[in-house]
C-alpha positions in Angstrom: 10.5 -0.9 15.1 11.9 -2.2 11.7 12.2 0.8 9.5 14.4 -0.6 7.2 14.9 -1.1 2.4 18.3 1.4 -1.0 17.5 2.5 -4.1 20.5 1.8 -6.3 22.0 3.3 -9.5 23.5 0.6 -12.1 25.0 1.6 -15.2 28.1 1.0 -17.4 30.3 3.1 -15.2 31.1 1.9 -11.7 31.8 5.6 -10.6 28.2 5.8 -10.4 28.3 3.5 -7.4 29.6 6.0 -5.0 27.3 8.7 -6.2 24.3 6.5 -5.9 24.9 5.3 -2.5 26.3 8.8 -1.2 22.7 10.1 -1.9 21.6 8.1 1.1 23.8 9.5 3.9 20.9 9.8 6.3 22.6 11.5 9.3 21.3 11.8 12.8 21.8 15.4 12.5 19.4 17.8 10.9 19.3 17.1 7.1 20.1 14.1 5.1 20.5 13.3 1.2 18.1 11.7 -0.7 17.6 10.8 -4.4 15.7 12.2 -7.5 15.1 9.7 -10.2 14.9 10.0 -14.1 15.5 6.3 -15.5 15.9 2.8 -14.9 18.8 1.4 -12.8 20.0 -1.5 -11.0 17.3 -4.0 -9.6 15.1 -2.0 -11.9 14.9 1.1 -9.7 14.8 4.8 -10.8 18.2 6.1 -11.5 19.5 8.2 -8.4 21.2 11.4 -9.2 22.7 13.4 -6.1 20.2 15.9 -5.0 20.5 17.5 -1.7 16.7 17.6 0.1 16.2 20.5 2.5 18.0 20.3 6.0 14.6 20.3 7.6 13.1 17.6 5.7 13.0 15.1 8.9 11.6 17.6 11.0 8.7 18.4 8.6 8.2 14.7 8.5 8.1 14.1 12.2 5.8 17.4 12.6 3.4 16.3 10.2 3.1 12.8 12.0 2.4 14.7 15.0 0.0 16.8 14.1 -2.5 14.0 12.5 -5.4 12.8 14.6 -5.2 9.8 16.4 -6.0 7.5 13.6 -5.2 4.9 11.2 -3.8 7.6 9.1 -0.9 8.0 11.4 -0.1 4.0 11.2 -0.1 4.5 7.5 2.4 7.3 7.6 4.7 5.4 9.6 4.5 2.3 7.3 5.4 4.7 4.2 8.6 5.8 5.9 9.4 2.1 6.9 9.0 1.0 3.1 11.4 3.7 2.0 14.0 3.1 4.6 13.5 -0.8 3.9 14.1 -0.5 0.2 17.5 1.2 0.8 18.7 -1.4 3.2 17.3 -4.4 1.5 19.1 -3.4 -2.0 22.2 -2.4 -0.2 22.3 -6.0 1.3 21.7 -7.7 -2.0 24.4 -5.5 -3.6 27.0 -5.8 -1.1 26.7 -9.6 -1.3 26.4 -10.1 -5.0 27.7 -7.1 -6.8 31.1 -8.4 -8.7 32.4 -4.8 -8.6 34.0 -3.8 -5.3 33.2 -0.2 -5.5 29.6 -1.1 -5.6 30.0 -3.3 -2.5 32.1 -0.7 -0.7 29.6 1.9 -1.3 26.7 -0.4 -0.3 28.3 -1.1 2.9 28.5 2.6 3.7 25.2 3.3 2.6 23.8 0.3 4.9 25.9 1.7 7.8 24.5 5.4 7.2 21.0 3.7 7.2 21.2 1.7 10.5 22.2 5.0 12.3 19.1 6.7 10.5 16.8 3.8 11.5 18.0 4.1 15.2 17.4 7.8 15.1 13.8 7.1 14.0 13.3 4.3 16.3 14.2 6.4 19.3 12.3 9.5 18.2 9.8 10.5 21.1 7.4 12.4 18.8 6.8 9.6 16.5 6.2 7.4 19.6 3.7 9.4 21.3 1.8 9.6 17.7 1.8 5.9 17.5 0.7 5.4 21.2 -2.1 8.0 20.9 -3.1 6.1 17.8 -3.3 2.8 19.5 -5.1 3.9 22.6 -7.9 6.4 20.6 -8.2 5.3 17.1 -10.9 3.2 15.5 -9.0 0.9 13.2 -10.6 -0.6 10.1 -9.1 -4.0 10.4 -7.5 -6.3 12.7 -4.3 -5.6 10.8 -4.0 -2.0 11.5 -4.7 -2.7 15.1 -1.9 -5.2 15.0 0.3 -2.8 13.3 -0.2 -0.1 15.8 0.7 -2.4 18.5 3.7 -3.8 16.9 5.0 -0.3 16.2 4.5 0.7 20.0 6.0 -2.4 21.2 9.1 -1.7 18.9 9.4 2.0 20.2 9.0 0.8 23.8 11.8 -1.7 23.2 14.0 1.1 21.8 13.1 3.2 24.8 15.5 1.3 27.1 18.2 2.6 24.9 17.8 6.1 25.7 19.8 5.9 29.0 22.8 4.3 27.2 22.0 5.6 23.7 25.7 6.2 22.9 27.0 2.8 24.0 23.9 0.8 22.0 24.7 2.8 19.0 28.3 1.7 19.3 27.3 -1.8 19.9 24.9 -2.0 17.0 27.7 -0.4 14.6 30.3 -3.1 16.0 28.0 -6.0 15.7 26.9 -5.0 12.2 30.8 -4.5 11.1 31.8 -7.8 12.7 29.1 -9.6 10.5 30.5 -8.2 7.4 33.9 -8.9 8.6 33.1 -12.6 9.2 31.5 -13.1 5.7 34.2 -11.3 3.9 37.0 -13.3 5.8 35.0 -16.6 4.3 35.4 -15.1 0.8 38.9 -13.9 1.1 40.2 -16.9 2.8 38.5 -20.1 2.0 41.7 -22.3 2.6 43.5 -24.4 0.0 45.2 -27.8 -0.3 47.4 -29.6 -3.1 46.0 -32.7 -4.0 48.1 -35.8 -5.8 47.5 -37.1 -8.2 45.2 -35.1 -10.4 43.2 -38.0 -11.3 41.8 -38.0 -7.6 40.1 -34.9 -8.3 36.6 -35.2 -9.6 36.4 -33.8 -13.3 33.9 -31.1 -12.1 36.3 -29.9 -9.6 39.5 -30.0 -12.3 37.8 -27.9 -14.5 37.0 -25.3 -11.7 40.4 -25.2 -10.2 42.6 -26.0 -13.2 45.3 -28.4 -11.5 46.3 -30.0 -8.4 45.4 -26.5 -6.1 42.0 -27.0 -4.5 40.3 -24.1 -3.0 38.4 -25.6 0.2 35.4 -23.5 0.0 32.0 -24.9 1.2 30.8 -26.0 -2.3 34.3 -27.4 -3.5 35.0 -29.1 -0.1 31.6 -30.7 0.1 32.1 -32.3 -3.5 35.8 -33.2 -2.5 34.5 -35.0 0.5 31.7 -36.9 -1.4 33.8 -38.0 -4.4 37.2 -38.7 -3.2 38.0 -41.8 -1.3 40.1 -41.4 1.9 39.1 -37.5 1.1 42.0 -36.1 2.9 42.0 -35.3 6.7 43.8 -32.4 5.3 40.8 -31.1 3.0 38.5 -31.7 6.0 40.7 -29.9 8.5 41.7 -26.8 6.3 38.0 -26.4 5.1 36.7 -26.4 8.6 39.5 -24.2 10.2 39.6 -21.5 7.7 39.8 -18.5 8.1 41.2 -18.5 11.5 40.6 -14.7 11.4 37.0 -15.5 12.4 38.0 -17.1 15.6 38.3 -13.7 16.9 35.6 -12.3 15.1 33.0 -14.7 16.8 34.6 -14.1 20.1 34.0 -10.4 19.6 30.7 -11.0 18.2 29.4 -13.1 21.1 30.7 -10.4 23.9 29.0 -7.4 22.0 25.8 -9.2 21.4 25.8 -10.1 25.4 26.5 -6.6 26.3 23.8 -5.4 24.1 21.2 -7.6 25.5 22.2 -6.7 29.0 21.6 -3.1 28.3 18.4 -4.0 26.8 17.1 -5.7 29.9 17.8 -9.2 29.3 20.0 -11.8 30.8 21.6 -13.0 27.4 21.4 -12.3 23.9 19.2 -15.6 23.5 16.8 -14.0 25.6 16.7 -10.8 23.7 16.5 -12.8 20.3 13.6 -15.0 21.2 11.2 -13.1 23.4 9.3 -11.6 20.4 9.4 -15.3 18.6 6.8 -18.1 18.9 9.1 -19.8 21.2 9.0 -16.6 23.6 12.2 -17.6 25.8 15.5 -19.5 25.4 14.3 -21.9 27.8 11.4 -23.2 25.6 13.9 -23.4 22.6 16.6 -25.4 24.8 14.0 -27.7 26.0 12.9 -28.4 22.6 16.2 -29.1 21.4 17.3 -31.2 24.2 14.1 -33.3 24.1 14.6 -33.6 20.4 18.3 -34.7 20.6 17.2 -37.5 23.2 14.7 -38.9 20.7 17.0 -39.2 17.8 20.1 -40.3 19.6 19.5 -44.0 19.3 18.7 -44.0 15.7 21.7 -41.7 15.0 24.0 -44.0 16.8 22.6 -46.9 15.0 23.4 -45.2 11.7 26.7 -44.1 12.8 27.5 -47.8 13.2 26.1 -48.7 9.9 28.4 -46.1 8.4 31.7 -47.2 10.2 30.7 -51.1 9.6 30.4 -50.4 5.9 33.8 -48.6 5.8 35.6 -51.2 7.8 34.3 -53.7 5.3 35.4 -51.6 2.3 38.9 -51.0 3.6 39.5 -54.2 5.4 40.4 -52.5 8.5 38.5 -54.7 11.1 38.7 -52.0 14.0 39.2 -48.8 11.8 37.6 -45.5 13.2 34.9 -43.4 11.4 36.2 -40.1 11.1 33.9 -37.1 10.2 35.6 -36.4 6.8 34.3 -40.1 5.9 30.7 -39.3 6.3 30.0 -37.9 3.1 31.8 -40.5 1.1 30.6 -43.4 2.6 27.0 -42.6 3.1 27.1 -41.6 -0.7 28.4 -45.0 -1.6 25.9 -46.8 0.5 22.8 -44.8 -0.7 23.7 -45.5 -4.2 24.5 -49.2 -3.5 21.5 -50.1 -1.7 19.1 -47.9 -3.7 20.9 -48.0 -7.3 21.6 -44.4 -7.3 23.9 -43.2 -9.7 24.0 -39.1 -9.1 25.3 -38.3 -12.7 22.1 -40.3 -13.9 20.0 -38.6 -11.5 21.1 -35.1 -12.6 20.5 -35.8 -16.3 17.0 -35.3 -15.6 17.3 -31.7 -13.9 18.7 -29.4 -16.5 18.4 -25.8 -15.2 16.1 -24.7 -18.0 13.6 -27.5 -17.2 13.7 -26.8 -13.5 12.8 -23.3 -13.9 9.9 -24.5 -16.0 8.9 -26.7 -13.1 8.7 -23.6 -10.8 6.6 -22.0 -13.5 4.2 -25.1 -13.8 4.0 -25.2 -9.9 2.9 -21.7 -9.7 0.4 -22.2 -12.2 -1.0 -25.3 -11.1 -1.4 -24.2 -7.4 -2.3 -20.3 -7.5 -3.2 -19.8 -11.2 -0.3 -17.4 -11.7 2.2 -17.5 -14.7 5.8 -16.5 -14.9 7.2 -14.9 -18.0 11.1 -14.4 -18.8 11.7 -11.0 -19.6 15.0 -9.3 -20.7 17.1 -7.1 -18.3 18.2 -3.4 -19.2 22.0 -3.4 -19.1 21.9 -1.1 -16.2 19.5 -3.4 -14.2 21.5 -6.4 -14.0 24.6 -6.8 -11.6 26.0 -9.9 -13.6 25.5 -11.4 -17.2 24.0 -14.5 -15.7 21.3 -13.0 -13.8 17.7 -13.7 -15.0 14.5 -11.9 -14.4 10.9 -13.0 -14.4 7.6 -11.2 -14.1 4.9 -13.2 -12.2 1.3 -12.3 -13.2 -1.8 -12.8 -11.4 -5.2 -11.5 -12.1 -4.8 -7.6 -10.9 -1.2 -8.5 -9.6 2.1 -8.4 -10.7 5.7 -9.3 -9.0 9.3 -9.2 -10.2 11.8 -12.1 -9.5 15.5 -11.8 -10.2 17.5 -15.2 -10.2 21.2 -15.3 -9.8 22.0 -19.0 -9.5 25.5 -19.8 -10.1 28.7 -19.6 -7.8 31.5 -17.0 -8.7 34.4 -15.5 -6.8 33.4 -12.6 -4.4 30.0 -13.7 -4.2 27.9 -14.4 -1.0 28.9 -18.2 -0.6 25.4 -19.5 0.5 21.8 -19.5 -0.7 19.2 -16.7 0.2 16.4 -14.9 -0.4 16.5 -11.0 -0.8 13.6 -8.7 -0.5 14.4 -5.6 -2.9 10.9 -4.1 -2.6 8.1 -4.8 0.0 4.6 -5.0 -1.0 1.5 -3.4 0.6 -2.2 -2.3 -0.4 -2.5 1.1 1.0 -5.9 1.4 2.3 -5.9 5.3 2.4 -4.9 5.7 -1.2 -6.3 2.6 -2.8 -3.3 1.7 -4.5 -0.9 -1.5 -4.4 2.9 -1.6 -4.5 4.4 -4.7 -6.2 6.8 -6.9 -4.6 10.7 -7.2 -6.2 12.8 -10.1 -4.7 16.0 -11.8 -5.6 16.9 -15.5 -5.1 20.5 -16.1 -4.8 22.1 -19.5 -5.0 25.7 -20.9 -5.6 25.0 -23.8 -8.0 27.9 -25.5 -9.7 28.0 -25.2 -13.4 28.7 -22.6 -15.9 27.2 -19.4 -15.2 24.8 -18.1 -17.7 24.3 -21.6 -19.2 20.5 -22.8 -18.7 21.7 -26.3 -20.0 23.8 -26.9 -16.7 22.5 -30.0 -14.8 21.6 -29.8 -11.1 22.1 -32.8 -8.7 19.0 -33.3 -6.7 20.4 -31.4 -3.7 20.6 -28.4 -5.7 16.9 -28.7 -7.0 15.6 -29.0 -3.5 17.7 -25.9 -2.6 16.1 -24.3 -5.7 12.5 -25.2 -4.2 13.6 -24.3 -0.8 14.4 -20.7 -1.8 11.6 -20.6 -4.1 9.3 -21.0 -1.1 10.9 -17.9 0.5 10.1 -15.9 -2.8 6.4 -17.1 -2.8 5.9 -16.1 0.7 7.1 -12.5 -0.5 5.6 -12.5 -3.9 2.0 -14.0 -2.7 1.5 -12.0 0.6 -1.1 -9.4 0.2 -1.2 -7.2 3.4 -2.2 -3.7 4.0 1.3 -2.8 5.5 4.6 -3.5 3.8 5.6 -4.0 7.5 3.9 -7.1 7.6 4.6 -8.1 4.0 6.2 -11.7 2.7 8.8 -12.9 5.1 8.5 -9.8 7.5 7.3 -12.2 10.1 8.7 -13.3 13.5 11.9 -15.0 13.1 10.9 -18.6 14.1 8.0 -18.9 11.5 10.0 -17.4 8.5 11.4 -20.8 7.3 8.2 -22.7 7.3 7.1 -21.8 3.8 10.4 -22.7 2.3 10.5 -26.0 4.2 7.0 -26.8 2.9 8.0 -26.3 -0.8 11.0 -28.6 -0.2 8.3 -31.5 -0.3 7.8 -30.5 -3.9 11.0 -31.3 -4.9 10.7 -35.0 -3.7 7.3 -35.9 -5.0 7.2 -37.9 -8.3 3.8 -36.4 -9.1 5.5 -32.8 -9.2 8.8 -33.9 -10.7 7.1 -35.7 -13.7 5.7 -32.2 -14.8 9.3 -31.0 -15.7 12.2 -33.4 -14.9 13.2 -34.6 -18.3 16.3 -36.4 -19.5 18.6 -33.9 -21.0 19.2 -35.8 -24.2 16.3 -38.0 -24.7 13.3 -36.2 -23.0 12.5 -39.2 -21.1 10.5 -38.2 -17.9 12.1 -39.0 -14.8 11.0 -42.8 -13.6 8.9 -43.1 -10.5 11.4 -45.8 -9.3 14.2 -43.4 -9.6 12.2 -40.8 -7.2 11.3 -43.7 -4.9 15.2 -44.4 -4.7 15.9 -40.9 -4.0 13.4 -40.8 -1.1 14.7 -44.2 0.3 18.2 -42.8 0.3 17.0 -39.5 2.0 15.6 -41.4 4.6 18.5 -43.9 5.1 20.5 -41.4 7.4 17.6 -39.0 8.1 18.4 -39.3 11.9 21.9 -38.5 11.5 21.0 -35.1 9.5 18.4 -34.2 12.2 21.0 -34.8 14.7 23.3 -32.5 12.9 20.7 -29.6 12.9 19.9 -30.2 16.5 23.7 -29.7 17.2 23.8 -26.5 15.0 20.8 -25.1 16.9 22.5 -26.0 20.5 25.6 -24.2 19.4 23.7 -21.1 18.3 21.9 -21.2 21.6 24.7 -21.7 23.9 27.1 -19.4 22.7 24.7 -16.5 23.0 23.1 -17.9 26.2 23.9 -16.6 29.8 27.2 -18.3 30.3 29.6 -16.4 27.9 32.8 -18.3 26.6 35.9 -16.3 28.2 38.4 -16.7 25.0 38.5 -18.3 21.6 39.7 -21.5 23.1 37.0 -21.4 25.5 34.3 -21.0 22.5 35.7 -24.2 20.7 35.7 -26.2 23.8 32.2 -25.1 24.3 31.4 -26.7 20.9 33.4 -29.5 21.1 31.5 -30.7 24.7 28.1 -30.3 22.6 29.3 -32.3 19.8 30.3 -35.2 22.4 26.9 -34.7 24.4 24.5 -34.4 21.3 26.3 -36.3 18.3 27.5 -39.7 17.7 30.7 -38.0 15.9 34.3 -37.5 17.3 35.7 -33.7 17.3 38.8 -33.4 15.0 41.7 -31.6 16.5 42.7 -28.2 15.1 39.3 -27.6 13.7 37.2 -24.8 14.2 33.9 -25.5 12.2 32.1 -22.5 13.5 34.4 -20.1 11.8 32.3 -20.5 8.5 28.9 -21.0 10.1 27.7 -17.7 8.8 24.2 -18.3 10.7 25.8 -17.2 13.6 25.6 -14.0 12.1 22.4 -14.2 10.2 20.4 -16.2 12.8 22.1 -15.2 16.2 20.2 -17.5 18.6 17.6 -18.4 15.9 18.8 -21.3 14.1 16.5 -23.4 16.2 13.8 -21.9 13.5 14.8 -24.4 10.9 13.9 -27.2 13.2 10.6 -25.5 14.2 9.8 -25.0 10.3 10.4 -28.6 9.5 7.7 -29.3 12.2 5.2 -27.0 10.7 5.8 -28.0 7.0 5.6 -31.6 7.8 1.9 -30.9 9.5 1.0 -28.5 6.6 2.1 -31.2 4.0 0.3 -33.9 5.7 -3.0 -32.2 6.2 -3.4 -30.0 3.0 -0.8 -30.9 0.2 -0.1 -34.8 0.5 -3.1 -36.1 -1.1 -2.9 -33.8 -4.3 0.1 -31.6 -4.1 -0.7 -29.7 -7.6 -4.4 -29.2 -6.6 -5.8 -25.6 -7.1 -7.7 -26.4 -3.9 -4.6 -27.0 -1.9 -2.8 -23.9 -3.5 -5.9 -21.9 -2.6 -5.8 -23.0 1.2 -1.8 -22.3 1.3 -2.3 -18.7 -0.3 -5.6 -17.7 1.3 -4.7 -19.0 4.9 -0.8 -19.1 5.2 1.1 -17.0 2.4 -1.3 -14.1 2.0 -0.8 -12.8 5.5 2.8 -12.5 5.9 3.1 -11.3 9.5 -0.3 -9.4 9.7 -1.6 -12.4 11.7 -0.6 -14.4 14.6 1.5 -17.1 13.3 0.0 -19.9 15.7 -3.4 -18.8 14.3 -2.2 -19.3 11.0 -0.7 -22.6 11.6 -4.0 -23.8 13.4 -6.3 -22.3 10.8 -4.4 -24.2 7.9 -3.4 -27.4 9.4 -5.8 -27.9 12.4 -6.0 -27.3 16.1 -3.3 -30.2 16.9 -0.5 -28.7 14.7 1.7 -27.2 17.7 1.2 -30.5 19.5 2.1 -32.8 16.5 5.2 -31.2 15.8 7.2 -33.0 18.5 6.1 -36.4 16.9 6.9 -34.8 13.2 10.4 -33.9 14.1 11.4 -37.5 15.6 10.4 -38.9 12.4 12.2 -36.5 10.3 
């Protein structure tokens, strides 16, 4: 059962961090601490003040549920517990990944660890399990969602039941896995690697401004720019960036071992089996079959594209037999795309000032769903950084909150992500609605806080992708927060985000907001066509890369466990040779910064599933008129509205037709 979200206290003094998180020391022993509120704080929550609650509170809560008759009231009460705990965990997760004050980060880490212990105590409480089981067996539920909720809770409890025999070891393993995930991400921040580049003129101006000289930090964003814009872009840069932090070699090895042991305790042969058994795929065999088949479909086209890039490099360098290396890819594909399709990326970016892009999101929501976004100021204690923006999304009888933390900064989570701070639900018993609060976190280049910064088109696509996640959360309307928004099976969660990527490539959408920063000219249709042609130019190469990533994820967490850090690297190198057109570069350990091993363990294939589903939905519902209110109505009513309250296969068939699952293989091969 996913009892899981932390109410945090912001303010002028960081000393409040320890006080606010300390209020959430939920212990397995009788008694725990809670919070009493008085005013606005971090993330707009009520201010927390340390206040001890009766040591018998947990027992009283369990006792109250156990005395309820076998009815939907039990399920509603369980969802209230889940909502409270989820708000703690989710807020702590956002805080520790984005807050610039290390004291807040450390306190969020501690609160999160304490909450996971508490969650496990709830998940293994036999009294709660009996109450849920009796409700499922005897109650007459008012809706299919309530029935599905009871079933979901019971299955979660029974999954946890196998833990009882090995309770202490399972707790140790869960704690170890959580700590390893934190260590992995912290190592990436602490040790991104660095090189010296001479002369300074070789460094793109936007990187010079950031790095102030010859010294280049090889974090993912900077390395990507360096490889894209600098000729002969430094094998040194590629090797350094793809082998740092070395400390994560051991972290990944220990993570694989811990997850494997946990899965065996839980009655599974591998962690991939444990992770996929409740997903749409249902088993790792289905996933591996899908990936291997897709790899075979794409291989011929990817090999052809590899030869095209290699021949172009040979032409440019005059080396008739020169090899194409992985660090060459971004530079030469960039030149090829620009020359063949007459693209200048600085010209493209001139049509995407951040302020206009945000207007585009607002316009999109208005056209599709009849909802309006309003910019609102943040209270000083509400924000965690001066560059954070806040918007309210209004719809008849509904209101949601969206925070935007868009620019890269030191110490911040290095990727892009959607964080649910507060789940939403319509409480049937009390006839009240709880609003959704979410945050979008990106790492765009540019000056934090400047709405005049211009995004490259890749960043625009990322913004629309993450916005798709946000809309999945904000526009869901479920009876239980347990099913709200992105609280769906893992291999379905990326589908809405991938669907909204399509909007970033369609001129009918882009022309509503993409205007030149100085002239106000609407982005020309021919420029958007050139962008699409350039995207398709090496589509097989990119798809092959994503298949490779998913195969790594499935294999490392599969039945055959690597026996050492060297063995792990060898497994990855073998997969590269089998499933890609590219050479392995000695001394690199690319996986040491592949954070999806942490967040998506044995679930990275979900991105490819999502691309399949999104392709079908776009074709069947959106392509003819992507801004149509009719299309928006279908997307919300048959897709986003339901969160996890309905079976995802039913949702997909209802929205895109009976053949949606069957069509995915063909759609994938064309991506």
